[in-house]
KENUMAR-119702 format. One record per residue: residue number from 1; x, y, z of N, C-alpha, C, CB in turn. Coordinates in pm, 1 decimal. Glycine has a CB too. Layout:
BEGIN
PT dokol   n_east  n_north     n_up  ca_east ca_north    ca_up   c_east  c_north     c_up  cb_east cb_north    cb_up
PT   NUM        X        Y        Z        X        Y        Z        X        Y        Z        X        Y        Z
...
//
This chain:
BEGIN
PT dokol   n_east  n_north     n_up  ca_east ca_north    ca_up   c_east  c_north     c_up  cb_east cb_north    cb_up
PT     1   7350.4  16264.5   8198.1   7320.6  16129.2   8231.3   7367.7  16032.7   8129.7   7179.3  16113.0   8251.1
PT     2   7454.0  15947.0   8156.3   7478.0  15857.9   8060.3   7367.8  15736.7   8053.9   7615.7  15810.3   8083.4
PT     3   7298.9  15732.5   7887.2   7191.4  15650.3   7912.7   7232.3  15494.6   7905.1   7081.3  15686.5   7814.1
PT     4   7331.7  15460.1   7882.9   7398.0  15327.4   7885.6   7384.7  15264.4   8036.2   7558.3  15344.5   7840.2
PT     5   7413.7  15341.9   8142.8   7394.8  15311.5   8283.5   7264.4  15265.4   8315.3   7422.4  15422.6   8364.3
PT     6   7167.4  15362.9   8255.4   7029.5  15339.0   8291.6   6962.5  15179.2   8251.5   6948.1  15458.1   8214.7
PT     7   6926.5  15143.2   8400.7   6875.0  14980.2   8374.0   6737.6  14990.7   8306.8   6854.7  14880.8   8528.9
PT     8   6677.5  15121.2   8274.5   6569.6  15124.8   8184.4   6624.4  15067.9   8051.9   6511.2  15269.7   8170.1
PT     9   6719.5  15148.8   8000.6   6747.2  15141.0   7857.8   6811.4  14984.2   7890.4   6860.2  15280.0   7781.6
PT    10   6903.6  14932.4   7908.6   6956.2  14820.7   7909.0   6830.5  14714.2   7905.9   7051.8  14814.1   8025.6
PT    11   6764.6  14716.8   7996.0   6614.4  14615.9   7988.8   6525.5  14633.1   7840.8   6489.4  14675.0   8132.1
PT    12   6524.5  14755.5   7790.8   6484.4  14768.2   7657.1   6535.9  14738.4   7563.3   6464.0  14853.6   7628.6
PT    13   6689.3  14746.3   7547.4   6769.2  14708.3   7453.0   6757.3  14557.9   7428.2   6898.2  14750.1   7485.5
PT    14   6747.6  14468.6   7578.3   6757.0  14343.8   7591.5   6623.1  14290.0   7512.6   6773.2  14308.0   7741.8
PT    15   6548.2  14379.2   7544.6   6400.8  14305.0   7490.9   6370.2  14323.7   7348.6   6266.2  14365.3   7566.8
PT    16   6461.0  14440.6   7303.2   6430.9  14471.4   7134.8   6505.3  14349.9   7071.0   6504.1  14638.8   7065.6
PT    17   6613.6  14342.0   7139.0   6709.4  14190.1   7075.0   6607.3  14065.8   7056.8   6849.2  14122.7   7208.3
PT    18   6544.6  14065.2   7172.4   6481.5  13953.0   7194.3   6360.5  13904.0   7087.1   6434.6  13970.8   7325.7
PT    19   6303.9  14031.5   7091.3   6183.8  14062.2   6969.6   6238.9  13989.1   6797.8   6168.2  14278.5   6952.1
PT    20   6356.3  14070.7   6781.6   6416.8  14032.6   6675.8   6445.0  13896.0   6657.3   6516.1  14095.6   6667.7
PT    21   6489.2  13854.4   6771.6   6516.3  13691.0   6746.3   6411.1  13603.6   6745.7   6600.9  13629.9   6846.3
PT    22   6315.6  13632.6   6804.3   6172.9  13534.6   6845.3   6079.5  13578.3   6706.6   6073.5  13592.9   7033.2
PT    23   6085.3  13669.7   6658.7   5988.9  13712.3   6533.8   6085.8  13693.7   6393.5   5930.3  13895.9   6552.2
PT    24   6222.0  13660.1   6404.5   6286.5  13659.6   6291.1   6242.0  13550.4   6156.8   6418.9  13638.6   6340.5
PT    25   6171.9  13449.5   6211.4   6122.2  13331.2   6103.2   5998.2  13361.8   6100.7   6140.1  13169.9   6137.5
PT    26   5913.0  13489.3   6141.2   5800.3  13522.0   6091.3   5752.2  13568.9   5938.2   5777.8  13601.7   6167.4
PT    27   5684.1  13509.6   5882.5   5647.6  13519.3   5750.2   5550.6  13650.6   5727.0   5579.5  13384.0   5710.1
PT    28   5499.7  13691.2   5816.9   5387.4  13795.4   5846.2   5474.6  13909.8   5864.9   5284.6  13765.6   5980.4
PT    29   5536.0  13990.3   5753.2   5651.6  14061.3   5724.8   5606.1  14222.8   5836.7   5669.0  14082.0   5520.6
PT    30   5459.5  14239.9   5779.2   5405.1  14368.2   5812.9   5397.7  14358.2   5985.4   5247.3  14393.2   5730.1
PT    31   5369.6  14232.3   6021.6   5366.7  14211.0   6188.5   5488.5  14246.8   6242.5   5340.8  14060.4   6239.5
PT    32   5595.7  14157.2   6188.8   5697.8  14130.5   6252.6   5776.7  14261.8   6217.3   5756.4  13994.0   6217.6
PT    33   5763.8  14383.8   6120.7   5856.3  14442.9   6109.4   5781.4  14602.5   6244.0   5892.5  14457.7   5918.3
PT    34   5644.3  14598.0   6235.9   5602.5  14679.9   6309.4   5598.7  14643.4   6460.3   5493.2  14710.9   6258.8
PT    35   5594.3  14510.4   6504.7   5650.2  14476.5   6661.4   5815.8  14511.1   6656.9   5623.1  14285.8   6708.9
PT    36   5914.1  14475.8   6597.4   6016.2  14516.3   6611.7   6052.1  14641.9   6598.9   6068.1  14460.9   6560.5
PT    37   5996.3  14697.3   6509.2   6018.1  14851.1   6525.6   5929.9  14926.5   6631.3   5990.9  14919.5   6389.1
PT    38   5874.5  14913.2   6691.1   5816.1  14951.4   6836.5   5892.0  14913.1   6931.6   5688.2  14897.3   6871.6
PT    39   5958.2  14774.0   6931.1   6053.0  14743.5   7049.5   6166.5  14832.6   7032.9   6104.1  14590.5   7056.3
PT    40   6245.6  14832.0   6902.6   6362.8  14914.0   6896.9   6345.7  15056.6   6907.2   6428.9  14889.9   6782.6
PT    41   6230.0  15116.9   6909.0   6189.5  15256.2   6933.3   6214.2  15298.7   7091.1   6031.0  15271.6   6892.0
PT    42   6205.2  15185.0   7144.0   6201.3  15237.3   7333.9   6355.8  15224.4   7349.0   6096.7  15102.6   7480.5
PT    43   6439.3  15175.8   7338.3   6581.7  15215.1   7397.8   6611.0  15334.6   7322.9   6705.3  15100.5   7379.5
PT    44   6606.2  15343.2   7144.3   6634.0  15423.1   7105.0   6593.2  15560.8   7141.5   6623.4  15390.5   7021.5
PT    45   6470.5  15575.8   7190.7   6429.7  15707.6   7229.0   6493.4  15742.8   7361.5   6278.2  15717.8   7236.5
PT    46   6485.8  15623.0   7457.6   6541.2  15686.4   7611.5   6707.3  15756.0   7549.7   6568.0  15515.9   7771.1
PT    47   6792.4  15646.1   7460.9   6907.6  15701.6   7438.0   6915.1  15853.9   7402.6   6960.1  15628.2   7344.2
PT    48   6799.6  15874.9   7281.8   6802.0  15994.0   7219.3   6796.0  16114.0   7342.8   6677.1  15996.2   7111.2
PT    49   6694.3  16068.9   7382.2   6633.4  16178.2   7515.2   6720.9  16217.7   7607.5   6523.3  16118.5   7610.6
PT    50   6800.3  16090.4   7666.4   6911.1  16146.3   7770.0   7012.1  16185.0   7721.2   6958.6  16064.6   7863.1
PT    51   7053.1  16209.9   7576.6   7173.8  16261.9   7552.6   7131.3  16422.2   7502.7   7257.9  16163.8   7440.2
PT    52   6997.0  16465.9   7499.5   6939.2  16593.3   7505.5   7022.5  16677.1   7631.5   6770.7  16575.0   7530.9
PT    53   6994.7  16816.1   7607.0   7047.3  16901.4   7714.3   6930.6  16944.1   7779.9   7134.5  17019.8   7668.7
PT    54   6821.6  16949.7   7749.1   6709.1  17035.0   7836.3   6636.5  16938.4   7892.9   6607.2  17135.4   7755.6
PT    55   6577.6  16938.9   8008.4   6492.4  16882.1   8076.5   6366.7  16834.3   7983.8   6462.3  16971.4   8183.2
PT    56   6319.2  16894.0   7911.9   6209.7  16927.1   7818.9   6238.0  16816.3   7737.9   6207.8  17072.8   7744.6
PT    57   6346.8  16862.8   7654.3   6389.3  16742.5   7544.4   6416.3  16627.6   7590.7   6504.8  16765.2   7466.4
PT    58   6438.5  16585.5   7713.0   6440.5  16452.9   7793.7   6317.0  16372.0   7780.2   6460.1  16479.3   7943.3
PT    59   6237.1  16489.7   7823.3   6085.0  16411.3   7886.9   6023.1  16396.6   7779.9   5977.8  16492.5   7996.1
PT    60   6042.1  16478.6   7654.3   5972.5  16420.3   7539.9   5988.0  16315.8   7483.4   5975.2  16477.0   7457.9
PT    61   6114.4  16283.7   7463.4   6168.5  16145.9   7409.0   6109.2  16038.3   7523.7   6357.5  16143.1   7397.6
PT    62   6117.5  16065.0   7629.1   6111.3  15949.8   7723.6   5944.1  15957.9   7728.9   6206.3  15971.8   7887.0
PT    63   5887.9  16027.4   7685.3   5687.1  15995.1   7653.8   5694.8  15941.2   7551.2   5559.3  16127.3   7626.9
PT    64   5785.2  15956.4   7439.1   5755.1  15895.8   7271.8   5825.1  15723.5   7333.2   5890.0  16012.0   7088.6
PT    65   5893.0  15716.7   7406.1   5934.2  15562.2   7445.1   5823.3  15503.3   7537.3   6087.2  15553.7   7531.3
PT    66   5749.5  15552.7   7613.6   5650.1  15512.9   7690.2   5562.2  15476.2   7584.0   5600.1  15610.9   7790.1
PT    67   5547.5  15547.9   7476.5   5439.8  15521.6   7387.1   5460.3  15401.5   7341.7   5423.2  15610.9   7282.4
PT    68   5590.5  15399.0   7286.3   5611.7  15268.3   7216.7   5596.9  15157.1   7308.6   5746.9  15259.7   7152.6
PT    69   5613.1  15166.3   7448.0   5601.7  15038.3   7527.2   5450.2  15012.8   7522.8   5662.1  15049.7   7686.0
PT    70   5398.4  15116.5   7517.6   5218.4  15079.9   7497.2   5167.4  15011.1   7349.5   5120.3  15245.2   7504.2
PT    71   5252.2  15089.8   7224.7   5222.6  15008.5   7132.6   5289.2  14863.9   7143.1   5252.5  15074.4   7018.1
PT    72   5409.7  14836.3   7145.5   5463.4  14668.5   7142.4   5353.0  14617.1   7248.2   5657.9  14632.1   7207.4
PT    73   5321.7  14660.9   7372.8   5218.1  14585.6   7454.3   5103.3  14523.5   7372.9   5156.1  14679.9   7557.4
PT    74   5035.6  14606.8   7318.3   4921.8  14609.7   7166.5   4933.2  14474.0   7078.1   4972.5  14753.5   7038.4
PT    75   5066.5  14506.7   7018.3   5111.5  14424.2   6962.5   5135.1  14274.4   6998.7   5190.4  14475.5   6939.0
PT    76   5187.6  14259.8   7103.7   5190.4  14117.1   7167.8   5057.2  14105.8   7194.4   5282.0  14092.4   7300.8
PT    77   4982.4  14158.1   7248.2   4825.3  14095.5   7260.2   4784.6  14038.6   7160.5   4717.7  14184.9   7283.6
PT    78   4784.8  14095.1   7014.9   4749.7  14062.4   6918.6   4811.6  13938.0   6861.9   4755.4  14157.4   6857.3
PT    79   4953.7  13948.1   6853.6   5042.0  13856.4   6837.1   4980.2  13682.4   6923.2   5188.4  13936.8   6903.7
PT    80   4960.3  13687.7   7031.6   4939.8  13610.3   7127.0   4777.5  13560.4   7039.3   4948.5  13694.1   7295.9
PT    81   4693.8  13649.8   7053.6   4534.3  13581.2   7007.3   4550.2  13571.2   6866.8   4381.7  13682.6   7041.3
PT    82   4595.6  13563.6   6750.1   4653.3  13523.1   6638.0   4760.2  13403.5   6620.6   4702.3  13628.8   6598.8
PT    83   4826.1  13357.9   6722.3   4893.3  13256.9   6743.1   5046.0  13281.9   6698.0   4825.3  13149.9   6679.6
PT    84   5071.9  13400.1   6665.2   5211.9  13405.9   6621.1   5313.2  13429.0   6736.0   5226.8  13516.3   6518.4
PT    85   5251.8  13463.4   6887.7   5337.6  13463.4   7006.2   5307.5  13374.7   7105.3   5341.4  13581.7   7064.4
PT    86   5356.6  13286.0   7161.3   5287.6  13207.3   7242.5   5260.7  13257.7   7399.5   5358.8  13084.9   7236.4
PT    87   5137.0  13226.7   7437.4   5106.0  13273.0   7547.7   5259.8  13315.9   7658.0   5003.0  13157.2   7599.9
PT    88   5322.9  13224.0   7710.7   5417.3  13209.7   7775.0   5523.2  13332.5   7778.7   5460.0  13097.5   7733.1
PT    89   5578.6  13319.4   7638.8   5640.3  13449.3   7586.3   5564.3  13583.6   7575.2   5683.8  13423.1   7456.6
PT    90   5418.0  13578.4   7511.3   5362.1  13691.8   7541.3   5337.2  13747.3   7669.7   5268.8  13688.8   7490.5
PT    91   5331.8  13674.3   7782.2   5306.2  13743.1   7917.7   5445.5  13807.1   7973.3   5244.5  13629.3   8030.1
PT    92   5545.4  13723.6   7926.3   5681.8  13780.9   7966.6   5689.4  13937.3   7929.5   5804.3  13697.6   7887.8
PT    93   5649.6  13947.2   7792.1   5696.9  14036.2   7699.9   5578.6  14160.1   7757.3   5691.3  13972.1   7521.2
PT    94   5484.4  14130.7   7771.0   5376.7  14207.4   7856.5   5421.3  14254.3   7974.9   5261.9  14129.0   7890.6
PT    95   5472.4  14151.4   8078.7   5519.0  14238.1   8203.9   5650.8  14290.9   8155.4   5537.1  14149.5   8353.5
PT    96   5734.5  14257.1   8100.2   5865.5  14356.6   8056.2   5831.7  14499.1   8029.7   5937.1  14307.2   7917.1
PT    97   5685.4  14528.3   7942.4   5675.2  14644.5   7885.8   5582.7  14736.5   7993.5   5616.3  14623.8   7738.3
PT    98   5530.3  14652.3   8108.0   5464.3  14734.8   8203.7   5553.7  14791.6   8295.7   5366.0  14665.7   8273.0
PT    99   5654.7  14719.1   8320.1   5752.9  14736.9   8412.4   5860.8  14843.8   8351.4   5814.2  14596.1   8447.7
PT   100   5866.3  14853.8   8231.3   5944.7  14936.9   8169.8   5859.4  15097.6   8135.6   5994.3  14851.1   8038.6
PT   101   5745.1  15076.0   8114.3   5671.0  15181.5   8139.4   5687.8  15280.6   8268.9   5554.8  15129.5   8136.7
PT   102   5650.7  15155.9   8376.9   5688.6  15241.2   8510.2   5821.5  15306.4   8511.3   5688.4  15151.5   8637.1
PT   103   5919.2  15214.6   8501.6   6016.5  15280.2   8526.4   6046.7  15438.4   8400.0   6126.7  15155.8   8530.6
PT   104   5975.4  15419.8   8328.8   5962.9  15553.3   8231.7   5950.6  15657.1   8312.4   5840.9  15560.2   8130.9
PT   105   5824.1  15609.0   8375.3   5713.8  15706.1   8432.4   5808.9  15790.7   8547.7   5562.6  15609.8   8510.6
PT   106   5893.2  15695.7   8631.0   5980.9  15742.7   8690.6   6093.0  15840.4   8684.8   6005.7  15674.6   8708.4
PT   107   6148.3  15814.6   8540.8   6253.0  15879.9   8508.9   6152.2  16064.4   8454.8   6353.2  15765.4   8369.3
PT   108   6022.3  16054.3   8392.2   5970.7  16154.1   8377.9   5918.7  16225.8   8464.5   5913.1  16141.7   8314.3
PT   109   5886.1  16171.9   8578.5   5837.9  16252.4   8703.4   5981.1  16296.2   8779.2   5729.5  16149.0   8812.9
PT   110   6084.1  16242.0   8738.8   6230.8  16292.3   8809.3   6260.1  16395.6   8748.6   6358.5  16201.1   8802.4
PT   111   6237.5  16420.8   8633.8   6266.4  16527.5   8567.8   6143.8  16643.9   8569.5   6303.3  16478.4   8433.5
PT   112   6059.1  16616.0   8601.4   5944.0  16695.7   8606.4   5965.0  16798.1   8728.0   5813.8  16603.4   8622.0
PT   113   6052.2  16711.2   8832.1   6053.9  16760.1   8974.3   6169.4  16850.1   9013.5   6055.9  16643.9   9065.9
PT   114   6256.4  16843.4   8885.6   6402.3  16899.3   8883.8   6416.9  17067.1   8884.1   6475.4  16840.7   8744.7
//
């Protein structure tokens, strides 16, 4: 399956780009780098996983991508609490990570049922 055709990959790549743009001026390099790395990990692991031959390998990388969604969601909560991320932007990113996680669960379940 071509990962570039997957909506979950397209949306997660868009989210990653948004993170980079929105946090580019943040002077807390540790926070910025951690948030952008976890965001970048989502589409990267989807791409790597869907490029693998076995369902087991695909599943492994999708589970990692799902974990990166949870990691990013945690960072967004913290970023909102400390004033790095606006409530409005944070709520949008939280919702997007929830939806991406759900989409990844669907892909993982489909692989489990092959």
